KOLZA-857222 format. One record per atom (N, C-alpha, C, O, CB): x, y negated, z negated; residue in one letter. Coordinates in pm, whole numbers, plus 50000, padded with zeros to 5 digits. Glycine has a CB too. Layout:
% KOLZA-857222
XYZa/...
% end
This chain:
% KOLZA-857222
693812178988509m/695062175588441m/696122186288461m/697282183588490m/694812173588293m/695642198888443k/696632209888453k/697162211488592k/698312215588610k/696032223188408k/696342208188697v/696862207988834v/698012197888846v/699082201088898v/695722204588933v/697772185188796v/698732175188804v/700122180088745v/701192178588804v/698222162988734v/699962185888622v/701192190488546v/701922200988626v/703152200988630v/700812196288405v/701152210288694r/701802219888777r/702522214488889r/703622218988923r/700892229088824r/701892203988955v/702522197689072v/703802190489026v/704822191389095v/701522187689142v/703782183888917i/704992176688867i/706062186788839i/707212184388875i/704682168288737i/705762197488779l/706752207588746l/707342213788872l/708542216588878l/706132218388659l/706472215988974l/706952221189102l/707922211089172l/708932214989230l/705732224289195l/707572198289162l/708352187689226l/709702187189157l/710732185989224l/707632173789218l/709722188089026l/710982188988954l/711852199788998l/713062198189017l/710742190488814l/711212211189014f/711912223789056f/712492221389195f/713602225689226f/710922236489057f/711692214389279v/712262211289418v/713492203289409v/714512206289471v/711262203789506v/713392192389328l/714442183289334l/715722187789264l/716812183189299l/713982170989280l/715592197089161s/716752201289087s/717802207789166s/718952204689137s/716362209988983s/717612216689264p/718722222289339p/719412211389415p/720642211389424p/718242233189433p/718652201689473v/719192190989554v/720202182589466v/721352179889501v/718002181889611v/719622179089348a/720392169989253a/721652177489207a/722732171689200a/719492165689122a/721492191089176l/722632198389135l/723762199189240l/724952197389215l/722192211889098l/723252201789356f/724242202189472f/724992190089490f/726202190389508f/723572204889600f/724232177989484s/724882164589496s/725922162389381s/727022157389403s/723782153089493s/725522166089262q/726502164289149q/727802172889174q/728922168089157q/725802168689008q/727582186089218n/728822194289239n/729712188489350n/730932188389343n/728452208989275n/728942183289463v/729772177489571v/730582165289521v/731742163589557v/728872173089692v/729982157289441e/730642145389387e/731822149889300e/732922144489313e/729622136689305e/731652158789219e/732792163289128e/733902169589220e/735082166789200e/732262174389013e/733532177689316q/734562184489399q/735282173189484q/736492174089504q/733872195989496q/734622163589530e/735202153089610e/736182144589518e/737262140689564e/734052144089674e/735792141789390r/736682135089303r/737952142189281r/739022136289287r/736052132789178r/737862155389255r/739052163589230r/739962163189352r/741162161089337r/738662178289196r/739432164989469k/740162165489591k/740802151589617k/741952150689659k/739232169789706k/740062141589592r/740592128189614r/741802124989527r/742742118489572r/739502117989589r/741752129589404e/742922126989311e/744182134889369e/745302129789367e/742562132089154e/743972146889418i/745092154089473i/745672146589605i/746872144489626i/744612168889506i/744692143389681e/745062136689810e/745772123189788e/746662119489864e/743792134389895e/745372116089688e/745982102989658e/747522105789614e/748442098789656e/745102095089539e/747682115789533e/749072118589501e/749912123389610e/751092119789615e/749142127989399e/749382131689703i/750082135089819i/750422123589908i/751532123389961i/749352144589890i/749542114089928a/749722101890001a/750862093389942a/751682087590013a/748412094090002a/750892092989810f/751962085689739f/753302092289766f/754272085589800f/751702085189585f/753352105689753l/754552113289780l/755052110689920l/756242108489940l/754302127989759l/754182110990017d/754482108790152d/755172095390166d/756202094290233d/753252109590235d/754622085490104s/755252072390118s/756642071490055s/757542064590103s/754382061890057s/756772078889945q/758182079589885q/759092087189975q/760252083289991q/758182086389744q/758632097990036l/759482105990116l/759962097690246l/761102098590291l/758702119390155l/758992089690298a/759302082090416a/760392072390386a/761272070490471a/758082075090469a/760402065990273s/761362056890227s/762652063190200s/763702057690235s/760902050390112s/762642074790136t/763882082590106t/764592085790234t/765802083690244t/763572095790029t/763842091090338k/764452095290458k/765022083490538k/766032084590608k/763472103090538k/764332071990526k/764712059990598k/766052054990547k/766892050490625k/763642048990584k/766262055890416r/767482051590346r/768502062090340r/769612059590292r/767182047290208r/768192074490389q/769092085490374q/769592087090230q/770772089090201q/770242083690467q/768622086090144a/768902087589998a/769162101889962a/769042110690047a/767732082389914a/769532104689834d/770012117689800d/768932128189818d/767772125789785d/770532117789660d/769312140389872n/768492150589910n/767792157489794n/766732163589811n/769242159789986n/768412156489672t/767752162489553t/766492155589521t/765532162389484t/768652162189432t/766402143189530k/765132135489508k/764172139089616k/763012141889587k/765362119689507k/764592139289741e/763682143289857e/763152157089828e/761982159689857e/764462143090001e/763902165989774l/763392179589755l/762392180389643l/761452188289643l/764522189189728l/762642171189541n/761662170489430n/760272166189481n/759202170989441n/762162160489320n/760412156089579f/759112150689632f/758392161689711f/757192163989695f/759352137889725f/759152168089795i/758542178389883i/757902189889799i/756792194589822i/759632184289982i/758732193989699r/758172205689617r/756852201689547r/755892209389541r/759222210389506r/756882188989493r/755622184289431r/754552183789528r/753422187289496r/755762170789369r/754842179489655k/753752179489753k/753192192489791k/751982194189810k/754162173189870k/754192202489802i/753762215789826i/752832221389716i/751852228189744i/754942224489841i/753202218089587t/752342222589483t/750972216989491t/749952223589472t/752912219589355t/750992203389523n/749662196889532n/748802202289653n/747572203589651n/749852181389546n/749612205289759r/748892210889876r/748292224189849r/747222226989904r/749812212189993r/748892232889765k/748332245089733k/747132243189642k/746142250389654k/749352253889672k/747202233189549r/746122230589454r/744932225989543r/743792230089519r/746532219289342r/745202217789644l/744102212089726l/743472224089807l/742252224589822l/744662200189827l/744262233289857l/743762244989929l/742912253989835l/741832258489872l/744972253189988l/743422256389715a/742632263789617a/741322257089586a/740282263689579a/743412265389490a/741332244389569q/740062236489549q/739122237989664q/737912239389645q/740372221389530q/739682237589790i/738802238589906i/738192252889918i/737012254589946i/739592234890036i/739042263089894e/738612276589894e/737442278789791e/736442285289820e/739812285589862e/737652272889669s/736612274889569s/735312267289607s/734202271189572s/737122270289430s/735522256189681e/734362248489723e/733642256789837e/732412257789831e/734822233589774e/734292262589934i/733672270590031i/732922282189969i/731752284689998i/734662275490128i/733592288689885k/732902300689815k/731652295989744k/730592302089758k/733882307789707k/731762285489670e/730532280389604e/729402276289693e/728232279089666e/730862269089521e/729792269289806i/728792265389901i/728132277289969i/726912277389986i/729392256290002i/728922287390007n/728332299890065n/727402307089979n/726342311590021n/729372309190099n/727842308089848s/726942313489745s/725602305889730s/724532311989720s/727642313389612s/725712293089729e/724492283689722e/723642285689842e/722422286489833e/724912268589714e/724312286389958m/723522288990086m/722672302290083m/721492302790120m/724522289790208m/723352312290038t/722712325090016t/721422324489931t/720362329489968t/723682334289950t/721622317789809k/720592316389722k/719412307989786k/718232311089774k/721122310489597k/719862297389850n/718852288789909n/717992295690025n/716772293990037n/719562276389963n/718742303390103e/718012310790205e/717092320590150e/715982322290200e/718922317590294e/717522327490042s/716572337589975s/715342329789918s/714192334089931s/717332345789852s/715632318389857e/714502310889799e/713512305289905e/712302304789883e/715062299289715e/714082301290019i/713182296690126i/712322308190177i/711132306190201i/714002290590244i/712882320290193n/712112331490235n/710982335090131n/709862338490169n/713062343390257n/711312334090007r/710352336589900r/709232325489902r/708042328389885r/711092336789760r/709642313989923l/708582303489926l/707682303890052l/706502300690047l/709252289689916l/708292307890163n/707412310790286n/706452320990260n/705292319590299n/708212315190406n/706852332190193r/705852342990162r/704782337990069r/703612341190087r/706532355390097r/705172329789967d/704192324589874d/703232314589952d/702032313889925d/704942317189750d/703772307490043l/703032298190124l/701952305690204l/700792301590209l/703992290490219l/702362316490264s/701452324390346s/700322330090260s/699172330790303s/702202335690418s/700662334190136t/699612339390046t/698712328690006t/697512331090002t/700182345889924t/699172316889974l/698402305489935l/697362301990038l/696172300090013l/699282293989909l/697952301090164k/697082296890279k/695982307090299k/694832303590326k/697912295290412k/696332319790285s/695322330290302s/694212329090191s/693012330690214s/696012344490297s/694702326390076e/693652325189965e/692752312889986e/691542312789962e/694352323989821e/693502302090035y/692712289190054y/691682291590164y/690532287290153y/693682276690093y/692092298390270s/691132300390381s/689862307990334s/688742305190375s/691812308290495s/690152318290239h/689002325390190h/688062316690106h/686842317990111h/689442336990110h/688742307390025l/687832298389944l/687152288890037l/685992285790011l/688612290189834l/687752283990143v/687072274790234v/685882281690305v/684802275990322v/688082269290339v/686132293590343y/685012302090401y/683812302590308y/682662300290347y/685522316890428y/684152306190168e/683192307890075e/682392294790046e/681172294690025e/683822313189956e/683182283990046a/682602270790031a/681622267190147a/680572260990130a/683732260590023a/682082271790267y/681242268690386y/679912275590369y/678862269990399y/681942273090520y/679952288390320k/678752295590311k/677782288890210k/676562289490228k/679052309890273k/678312282590105k/677562275790004k/677622260590009k/677562253589908k/678022280389874k/677762255690141r/677922241890162r/676672233090125r/676812220990104r/678292239890304r/675472238990118n/674362231490087n/674262228789937n/673912237889861n/673182238190138n/674562216289889q/674582213089745q/673222215389684q/673142219089567q/675012198489721q/672112213389762a/670792214689703a/670602229689668a/670002232689564a/669662209489802a/671092238789750s/670902252889721s/671652256789598s/671232265589523s/671332261489837s/672852249689575w/673702252589452w/672962248289332w/672972254989228w/675092245389455w/672302236789345l/671572231489226l/670372239789204l/670042242189088l/671162216589243l/669662244589306m/668492252589285m/668912266489221m/668172272489143m/667732254489421m/670142270989262y/670572283089205y/670822281889056y/670532291188980y/671792287689274y/671332270889012v/671582268288872v/670202265788796v/670042270388683v/672572255788858v/669272258788856l/667982255888795l/667172268388785l/666292269388699l/667222245288874l/667432278488873a/666612290388879a/667072300888777a/666602312188777a/666632296189018a/667972296888694s/668542306788585s/667412309788494s/666512301688473s/669812300688498s/667482321888438d/666552326488350d/666602320188206d/665592319688136d/666712340488345d/667692315788170n/667872307988046n/669052297788057n/669712296488160n/668122317687926n/669252290987946i/670292280687940i/671692286687956i/672542280988025i/670212273087808i/671912297987895d/673252304287894d/673592308588038d/674722306688082d/673302316787795d/672672314188108q/672842318388241q/673122306388334q/674012306988419q/671642325988286q/672362295688317g/672532283588387g/673862277388369g/674452272488465g/671522274488349g/674362277488244y/675652272288208y/676692280588283y/677582274788345y/675882272588053y/676642293488280r/677632302288344r/677672299188486r/678762297888543r/677322317088324r/676472297688553r/676432294388697r/677082281388725r/677792280188825r/675012294088749r/676882271588643w/677362257688659w/678962258188648w/679672252288728w/676692247688544w/679472265888541v/680842266788531v/681572274388646v/682712271688685v/681122272988406v/680762284188696y/681322291288820y/681612281188935y/682712280888992y/680272302388873y/680552272788967f/680752263389073f/681832253189045f/682572248689132f/679492256589100f/681862249488910k/682872239888877k/684272245388893k/685152238588945k/682672235088738k/684492257888848d/685772264688863d/686142267789003d/687322267489038d/685762276888787d/685152270689084f/685332272589221f/685932261289294f/686832262989376f/684122275789277f/685362248589262n/685882236789317n/687322233089271n/688182228789348n/684972226089285n/687482235289137k/688932234089085k/689912243089146k/691052239189173k/688992236688939k/689482255389169s/690352265289234s/690782261089374s/691922263689414s/689642278489241s/689872254489449m/690122249989575m/691162238289572m/692092237289653m/688842246189637m/690902229789474q/691872217789460q/693242222789422q/694272217989470q/691372207189349q/693222232789332n/694482238389285n/695272244789398n/696482242589411n/694232248489175n/694612252389478r/695232258989596r/695812248689694r/696922250189746r/694172267889670r/695042238189715a/695462227589810a/696692220689755a/697602217989833a/694312217089834a/696772217789629a/697902211189567a/699122220489572a/700222215889603a/697572207189420a/698962232789545r/700122241489551r/700612243789688r/701822245189707r/699822254389489r/699772244389785i/700132244489928i/701012232689959i/702092233990015i/698882244290018i/700522221189922k/701322208489951k/702692208989883k/703722206889947k/700542195489901k/702682211889749s/703982212089677s/704932222989738s/706132220389754s/703742214889521s/704412234989772t/705252245189823t/705822240489957t/707012242189983t/704502258289837t/705022234890037s/705492229990179s/706602220090153s/707642220990217s/704272222790269s/706422210490060d/707432200590032d/708732206689979d/709822202190013d/706902190789933d/708582217189896e/709702223589846e/710572230189952e/711802229589951e/709282232989751e/709812236590043i/710442243190153i/711202233090235i/712332235690277i/709432250490236i/710602221990259s/711242211490345s/712502206390273s/713542204490336s/710212199190376s/712422204090141k/713602199590064k/714782209690073k/715942206190095k/713212197489915k/714392222490053r/715372232390058r/715992234790192r/717172238190201r/714822244190010r/715232232990299v/715812234490427v/716732222990456v/717752224690523v/714762235890531v/716392210790407e/717272199190430e/718592200890346e/719692197390389e/716522185490391e/718392206690224t/719652208990146t/720512219690217t/721732217990228t/719312213689997t/719902230690264l/720602241090338l/721382235590449l/722552239190464l/719672250990390l/720812226990530e/721522220990643e/722792212990597e/723862213390659e/720542211690720e/722572205690485k/723692197890434k/724872207190389k/726052204390406k/723212188890315k/724412218590329m/725412227490279m/726172233390403m/727392234790398m/724752238690189m/725472236590510k/726082241990631k/727152232290687k/728282235690722k/724982244690738k/726672219990690e/727632209390739e/728842208090657e/729962206590705e/726992196090744e/728582208690523r/729782207490434r/730652219790441r/731872218490430r/729352205190288r/730092231590459s/730922243590476s/731782242990600s/732942247090596s/730042255890483s/731252237890710v/732032236490833v/733142226390808v/734302228590845v/731132232090953v/732782215490747k/733742204790724k/734922208890631k/736072204890650k/733012192890665k/734562217090530s/735512222190436s/736482232790504s/737682233090477s/734752228390316s/735892241090590q/736752251190659q/737742243490752q/738902247390765q/735842261790745q/737312233490812q/738182226190896q/739342219590822q/740502219290863q/737422216090967q/738892214190706q/739912207590614q/740942218390572q/742152216290572q/739192200890481q/740382229990537r/741352241390495r/742332243990599r/743532245090572r/740602254690465r/741832244990725n/742802248390833n/743842236990853n/745022239790877n/742022251090969n/743422224590842d/744282213690860d/745372212990744d/746552210390769d/743432200890866d/744922215390623e/745822215090498e/746812226990510e/747992225590481e/744922216290355e/746312238490554y/747252249490576y/748412246990667y/749552250490639y/746542260590627y/748042240290782k/749072236490884k/750042226290818k/751242226990845k/748382230291017k/749572217290737k/750442206790669k/751362213790570k/752532210390556k/749562195690593k/750802223490502l/751602231290401l/752702238490472l/753812238890419l/750722241490322l/752482244290587q/753532251390658q/754622240490699q/755812243290694q/752912259390789q/754212228790737t/755212217790778t/755982213790651t/757192211790658t/754462204490844t/755332212690537d/756022209090413d/757082219390372d/758182216190330d/755022207590301d/756662231790388e/757592243090347e/758772243390448e/759882246590406e/756802257590345e/758632240490567r/759742240090665r/760652228390627r/761872229490633r/759202238490814r/760042217090588g/760872205790543g/761702209590413g/762852205690397g/759942193190513g/761072217090329a/761812220390203a/762982229390235a/764062228090177a/760872227390099a/762762238690329r/763862247790369r/765002241090432r/766162244690410r/763382258090461r/764672230690516q/765762221990579q/766592214490471q/767822214290471q/765112211290678q/765792208390377t/766442200890273t/767392210490183t/768502206890145t/765322193790184t/766842222790155i/767612231990077i/768892235690153i/769942237290091i/766782244290043i/768842237190277n/770012240790365n/771052230290350n/772232233290330n/769602242290517n/770582216490359q/771522205590346q/772172205090210q/773382203290195q/770832192590373q/771292206890109l/771822206389964l/772842217089938l/773832214589869l/770652208189860l/772622229989995s/773442241389969s/774912237890006s/775822244489957s/772922253890047s/775132228290087r/776492225190134r/777102214490045r/778192209590074r/776482220490283r/776422210589936q/776812199089854q/776932203389704q/776742195289614q/775752187389870q/777222215789682e/777272221089542e/778302213989462e/778022210189348e/777562236289540e/779442211889511k/780482205289423k/780062191889381k/780182188189264k/781822204089494k/779532183889479q/779112170489443q/777952170689346q/777862162089259q/778732162789564q/777092180189360f/775862181389272f/776342184989128f/775882178989031f/774822192989329f/777262194589117r/777682197388980r/778342185988906r/778202184988784r/778602208688981r/779072177288976t/779572165888918t/778482155788867t/778582150088758t/780452159689014t/777462154188953q/776372145588919q/775512151888803q/775002144588718q/775512142889046q/775382165188800l/774612171388704l/775242170188562l/774532168588463l/774412185388744l/776632171088555e/777312169688428e/777052155788371e/776802154388252e/778832172288443e/777112145288458a/776912132488409a/775462130988360a/775222124788256a/777252122588513a/774542136388431k/773112135188394k/772812143088260k/771952139488180k/772202140688512k/773562153588246r/773402162788116r/773772154987999r/773102155487896r/774332176188118r/774852147488013k/775302138987899k/774352128487864k/774112125887746k/776612132687929k/773762121787966e/772702111987949e/771572117387869e/771192111787767e/772202107288079e/771022128787918v/769842135687862v/770162139387716v/769362136387627v/769462148687948v/771282145687690e/771552149587557e/771712137487461e/771372138487343e/772782158187557e/772212126987507r/772382114887424r/771032109187387r/770802104987273r/773222104287497r/770122109087488l/768762103987460l/768102112887364l/767572108287263l/767912102987587l/768112125787392n/767422135787302n/767912135887156n/767142137187061n/767612149687359n/769192134687146r/769762133687007r/769312121386932r/769082121686811r/771282133887011r/769202110587004e/768762097186941e/767232098586902e/766822094086794e/768982084187049e/766462104386986i/764972105486966i/764752115286844i/763952112786753i/764202111187105i/765512126486850e/765362136486738e/765872131086613e/765312134786510e/766082149486767e/766922122186606r/767292115586482r/766322106086434r/766082105586313r/768532108886496r/765712098186518i/764542089386469i/763392096786409i/762852093186304i/763982081086584i/763012107886481l/761882115886430l/762242122586303l/761412123086211l/761442126186531l/763432127986291a/763862134886165a/763842125286052a/763412129085944a/765272141086178a/764282113086070e/764202102585966e/762752099885933e/762402098985816e/764912089486013e/761932098586030a/760512096285998a/759882107885914a/759102105585822a/759732094386129a/760222119485948m/759662131585870m/760232132185731m/759562135785635m/759972145285943m/761562128485724k/762122128285593k/761532118785500k/761412121385381k/763492125885601k/761122106785557a/760472096685477a/759222101485425a/758862098585311a/760242084485552a/758492109085507k/757152114885469k/757212125785363k/756232128685294k/756462120685591k/758502132085353e/758662142785252e/758972137485119e/758992145285023e/759722152185292e/759232124785102r/759582118284967r/758332120284873r/757182119384916r/759952101584984r/758652123084744p/757522124384650p/756602112684636p/755432114284602p/758042127284520p/757132100384664d/756282088584648d/755542085684781d/754802075884786d/757132076084602d/755702093484889f/755032090685018f/753572094885004f/753252105384948f/755752098285140f/752682085985058k/751252089585059k/750732084785201k/750742072785230k/750422082484932k/750312094185284e/749782090085417e/748472082285404e/747552086785335e/749562102385508e/748382070985469s/747242062885455s/746042069185535s/746252077385625s/747562048585500s/744862065285502a/743662070885563a/743622066385710a/743132073685796a/742362066285486a/744122054885735a/744142049185875a/745102058085964a/744792060886080a/744662033485873a/746242062185907d/747202071185987d/746562084086012d/746592089186125d/748572073685911d/745932089985907r/745232102985918r/744212102386034r/744132111286118r/744502106685781r/743462091486033k/742342090386129k/743012088386270k/742502093886368k/741332077886089k/744112080986283l/744782078386405l/745282091886463l/745132094586582l/745952068386383l/745892100686371s/746412113186418s/745282122186467s/745382128386572s/747202120086308s/744152122786386d/742962130686429d/742422125686559d/742102133986644d/741842130186324d/742292112986583n/741762107986710n/742692111086818n/742242113886929n/741512093286707n/744002110886795f/744882113886903f/744812128186946f/744862131287065f/746252110486867f/744692137686840e/744532151786865e/743242154686945e/743202163487031e/744532159286732e/742192146886912l/740942149486975l/740932145587129l/740112150087209l/739862141886900l/741862137287159n/742012131987297n/743112140387382n/743622135687484n/742432116387287n/743402151987335r/744252161187410r/743602164187548r/742452168387558r/744472174487328r/744402161587651g/743842163487787g/743072151287839g/742612151687953g/742932175587789g/742902140487762k/742182129887801k/742842116287800k/742272105887835k/741092129787726k/744142117087757l/744922104387748l/745222098887889l/745512106587980l/746282106787669l/745152085787907p/745542079388033p/746972081388072p/747782084887986p/745292065188025p/747322079388197w/748752079788234w/749332067588192w/748642057588174w/748992081788381w/750702067788172p/751472055988130p/751742046188242p/752212035088218p/752762060188071p/751452050588368v/751512041588490v/750242043488569v/749572053788558v/752782044788582v/749892033088651r/748692033788727r/748532045488821r/747492052088828r/748582022088800r/749662047988896r/749722058988991r/751052064189003r/752022057388971r/749252055189121r/751162077289053g/752492083489064g/752342098689068g/751242103989081g/753422079288945g/753472105389057a/753512119389068a/754602124988981a/755722119788981a/753692123489209a/754322135288906v/755382142688822v/756342149088912v/755982158288985v/754752153788726v/757662144088911v/758702149988994v/759622158788922v/760342166688983v/759452139889059v/759632157588787e/760462166488713e/759622169988582e/759272161488501e/761912159588681e/759342182888572e/758362188088477e/759012190788340e/760242190888328e/757722200988531e/758222192788244f/758612195088106f/759232208788100f/758762217888168f/757412193888009f/760362210688013g/760902223687987g/762192226988057g/762802218388119g/759942233388020g/762622239688046q/763862243588109q/763532249388242q/762612257388259q/764652253488024q/764392244588344h/764232248588485h/765562251088546h/766552244688510h/763482238088566h/765592260088637n/766772261788726n/766812252588843n/765742248688888n/766842275688777n/767922248688895h/767972240989011h/767322247289134h/767582259089157h/769342237889039h/766502240589213p/765792246489317p/766612253489426p/766162262289499p/765002236589374p/767902248589430v/768782254689537v/769842264489476v/770052275589524v/769542243189618v/770432259789376f/771512266789304f/770842274289190f/770832269389077f/772642256889251f/770312285689217k/769482292589120k/770162296088990k/769492297688888k/768972304789178k/771512297288992n/772262301188873n/772642289288786n/773322290588684n/773522308688913n/772152277388831v/772482265388761v/771242260688681v/770222257788742v/772972254688859v/771302259888549k/770192254388468k/770302239588456k/771372234188429k/770172260388330k/769212233188477l/769082219288463l/768942216188312l/768542224688232l/767882214188545l/769272203588276p/769172199888126p/767692201388092p/766792198488171p/769702184188093p/767492206187968f/766092208087918f/765342194887917f/765822185287857f/766092214187775f/764202193987980n/763432180987990n/762442180987867n/761522189187860n/762592179788137n/762652171987778n/761722171087661n/760472163687703n/759582162187619n/762392163887538n/760322158887825g/759162151887866g/758892153988012g/759082165088061g/759282137587835g/758442143788088v/758232144488232v/758792132488300v/758832121588242v/756782146088265v/759182134088413n/759712122088489n/758562119888594n/758202129288665n/761272124788563n/758022108088602i/756942104488686i/757502092988793i/757872081888754i/755682099288591i/757502096888924a/757822087389016a/756612078689042a/755482083589053a/758352093589139a/756872065489050t/755782055889073t/756272043589156t/757392043389207t/755192051288934t/755412033489166d/755762022189255d/756972014289191d/757222015089071d/754492012589276d/757642007289269k/758781998889233k/758371989389128k/757351982789145k/759351991389353k/759061988289021s/758831979188910s/757411978988857s/756801968588829s/759201965688952s/756921991588846a/755571993688802a/755331989788654a/756271990888574a/755202008088823a/754181985488616e/753911982288479e/753671995288398e/753122004988450e/752701972588470e/754081995188271v/753962006988188v/752912004088083v/752861993088028v/755332010788123v/752062013788053f/750912011687962f/750982021887850f/751362033287872f/749542012988038f/750602017587727c/750542026087617c/749382035787631c/748302031687675c/750442018187493c/749562048087598v/748562058787617v/747482059287507v/746392064787526v/749272072287623v/747812053387395f/746892054087280f/747202043587175f/748332038687165f/746942067887217f/746162039987093d/746522030186987d/747652035286902d/747842047186877d/745302027086898d/748422024886857g/749592028986771g/750422016886728g/749962005486739g/750512039086847g/751652019286679v/752542008986633v/753912011086699v/754442022186700v/752652009086478v/754482000086755v/755802001986816v/756802004386712v/757001995986624v/756211990186901v/757472016086716k/758412020286612k/759752014186637k/760382008486548k/758532035586605k/760172015486764q/761522010886789q/761752008086939q/761062013487025q/762522021186738q/762761999386967i/763101997087108i/764542001087119i/765391995887046i/762871981987154i/764862010487212l/766182015487225l/766772011787367l/766042009687463l/766152030887203l/768072011187374v/768782008387500v/769702020987515v/770572023487431v/769631993887497v/769482028687622m/770252041487635m/770822042187780m/770152038987878m/769292054587604m/772102046387786p/772712047787924p/771842057488007p/771442068087959p/774232053287917p/771562053488134g/770812062588226g/769322059888205g/768542062988295g/771152077988199g/768882054088091y/767472053188067y/767012038988047y/765842036488019y/767122061487950y/767942029388063n/767612015788048n/766982013487902n/767522018187802n/766622011488163n/765842006187897q/765202004387766q/764102014887742q/763412018887836q/764601990187756q/763932019487616c/762882028487579c/762062022887473c/762592016787380c/763402041287539c/760742024787481v/759902019687378v/759262032087308v/758642040687372v/758812009487437v/759452032387177l/758892043887101l/757672038687018l/757742029086941l/760042050587003l/756562046087042v/755282041886979v/754752053286886v/754662064886927v/754192038287092v/754432049786766q/753892059586670q/752362058586666q/751782047686660q/754492057286529q/751722070586668h/750262071686662h/749962081286544h/749542092586567h/749642077186803h/750172077186421g/750042085286311g/751122095686303g/752282092186283g/748772091186312g/750782108586317s/751812119086323s/752292122286461s/753082131386484s/751302131486262s/751792114386554f/752272116886698f/753072105086741f/752922094186686f/751052119286802f/754002107186847y/754892097686893y/754942098887047y/754922109787104y/756242099486828y/755002086787112t/755172087287256t/756392078387290t/756712069087217t/753862082287332t/757022081387394f/758362075487433f/758292071687582f/757962079887668f/759592085887407f/758602058887607y/758402053787746y/759852048787785y/760282038487732y/757212041387753y/760592055687872c/761902052387905c/762102048088054c/761302050988143c/762732063687872c/763252040788071k/763642035288202k/762922021588228k/762612018288342k/763282045688317k/762672013788124l/762102000388144l/763111989788165l/764161989788100l/761261996688029l/762821980588253d/763821969688278d/763501958388183d/764371951888126d/763791964588431d/762161956188168k/761671945188084k/760641950387988k/759751957788028k/761071933888168k/760731946487856v/759881951187756v/759071939387701v/759621928887667v/760671958287647v/757701941387692s/756861929687655s/756381931087508s/755531923387462s/755601928587753s/756931940887435v/756481941987294v/757761942787203v/758871943887255v/755531954987272v/757591942387077k/758731943386987k/758371953386871k/757211957186854k/759121928886929k/759381957186796s/759241966486692s/758331961586585s/758491950486536s/760511969686638s/757331969886545g/756311965886446g/755061960786505g/754091958586433g/756851955686356g/755031958786635d/753791954286698d/752671965686700d/752941977386726d/754121949486842d/751481961486673k/750361970986695k/749941970186834k/749781959086886k/749181968186604k/749731981786904v/749401981987042v/748061990187062v/747721998986982v/750601987987123v/747371986987167k/746171993687198k/746282002387322k/747192000687403k/745101983787215k/745372011587337t/745322020087454t/745262012087577t/744382003587587t/744162029287450t/746122013887673g/746142006087801g/746821992687800g/746841985387899g/744772003687845g/747411989487680q/748171977087666q/749501978287743q/750071989187749q/748441973887516q/749961967687800s/751191968187872s/752391967887771s/752421960787670s/751261956487974s/753381976487812l/754601977087722l/755781971387792l/756821969087730l/754931991587677l/755651969087918g/756741963587999g/756761967988148g/755781973288200g/758031967387936g/757941965588216i/758051968388362i/759261977588379i/760331976088320i/758221954688451i/758981987388466l/760121996988488l/761201991188573l/760971982388656l/759652009888554l/762381996288549a/763491992888639a/763351999688772a/762792010488783a/764811996688577a/763871993288871a/763751998489005a/764772010189025a/765972008489005a/763981987089109a/764282021589063a/765172032989089a/765922031689225a/767072035689245a/764342046189086a/765112025489318d/765662022789448d/764842011589514d/764122004289445d/765672035589535d/764942010189641e/764261999089711e/762712000989712e/761971991189729e/764801998189858e/762232013389694n/760812015889716n/760102021389590n/758872021989587n/760652025589833n/760862025489485g/760082031089378g/760842030289244g/762012026589240g/759712045389411g/760152033989134s/760732034789003s/760322048888946s/759472055889000s/760222022488911s/760992052388837v/760662064688771v/760532061488622v/761332053988566v/761732075788799v/759522067288560i/759402065988414i/759602080088350i/759002090088391i/757972059788375i/760472080288248h/760652092288164h/759722091188046h/759842081887966h/762142094088117h/758782100688033f/757782099387928f/757782111887842f/757692122987894f/756382096787987f/757862110087709q/757802121587609q/756722119787514q/756272108687487q/759092123287531q/756292130687461l/755212130987361l/755522140987256l/755772152587287l/753862134087425l/755502136787129w/755942145987020w/754842146186913w/754212135886887w/757332141286957w/754612157686852k/753792159186733k/754712161886622k/755162173186603k/752742170286746k/755042151186542g/756052152686436g/757422154986503g/757842146986586g/755692164686337g/758092165586467t/759402169586537t/759162180286641t/760122186386688t/760482175086434t/757952182686680e/757602193386781e/757332186786920e/756362179486941e/756282201786732e/758242189687010k/758092183387150k/756812189287213k/756502200987191k/759412186387248k/756082181487289q/754912185787357q/755052183987508q/755792175387556q/753702178287305q/754302192687584n/754322190487730n/753212178787761n/752002180687746n/753962205087811n/753722167587800p/752842156487827p/751662159187923p/750592153187915p/753642145587880p/751942168888016e/750842171588116e/749672178588051e/748602179388109e/751352180288235e/749852183487937h/748752189287865h/747862179787786h/746782183087737h/749282198987775h/748412167387779w/747782156987701w/747142145887789w/746122140087754w/748812150987606w/747762143387901i/747272132687993i/746182138388081i/746142150388106i/748442126788081i/745302129888126s/744052133288186s/744112137588330s/743182144088377s/743182122088176s/745222134088406k/745292136688545k/745792150588570k/745922154688685k/746162126688613k/
% end
């Protein structure tokens, strides 16, 4: 029974590095696939932008996001290569150790076989036991022969399991080597693509640098739109907070639970669209070309997505209000207890104020930004404190 247990434990030990390596490979592939999908989406948007000779600012945003993703992908590949090389070193060391153990086991087994050969006549073994001076001596001799037989079986089982383990580890090592070569090739390819993207960015910057006057006029109009939206959102939130400060206000258990659940899902919330890329990030940023020009503070993120894409609620809540704002089309405001999410630039809205909504429920359809795509402006607030949505959504 003990021999069987040892063999099972050894087999589990054999399989564990293979299973662990497979799990790591799957996770690494998933992360790389997500980045590659976003790069592919940005490529399609860029191709459409160049075909239509659309504004260079949008093109630069796409290129810069693609460069960021390309660098993330390279960092992921570098990490992967480092991990593979580390695992290869450990595996090679373990194979060497197992080969030494196997050599020792075979030597011990050969010795036992030789001893068994010398005592191969079972009749002589029986006579040896029967010739004992007393029962205790006979019992000890019988136990000796029994243990001798078990020892041979044990050595044979360990030789088999060790040989199997070596074979498994050699197979895993070969897979690691193949993966390392593949990853290194991908790293080289991605680095070349990164250089191409950076050249494209420099060319677009050179073109934009000759359009400063036109850009400043557009920026002033955009700034007014942003400020108008922000003022309206801040007014709505301030009124909501003021209502909560009244002496007669009592937060319901359901709202508290909703707020707590929302908080627990930080970093796990789904995206408000099925696919896309963040082309304008949260916070204060300078213009990528005119470094002395500050862009309007972005209270949320702008996500480029497919034309007329469907918009989805990121968490359970209640539709607080539907707004119509210049430059932002229709905006849906959803309350999740003490949290609020804002979905702007919708052409069609499929909910109304007061509706209860679920995670993943459709809120409407985005307005077309151009012939090939749409953009959603998405904000997330905790009370009157603006939050970076990228810290909350899962991608």
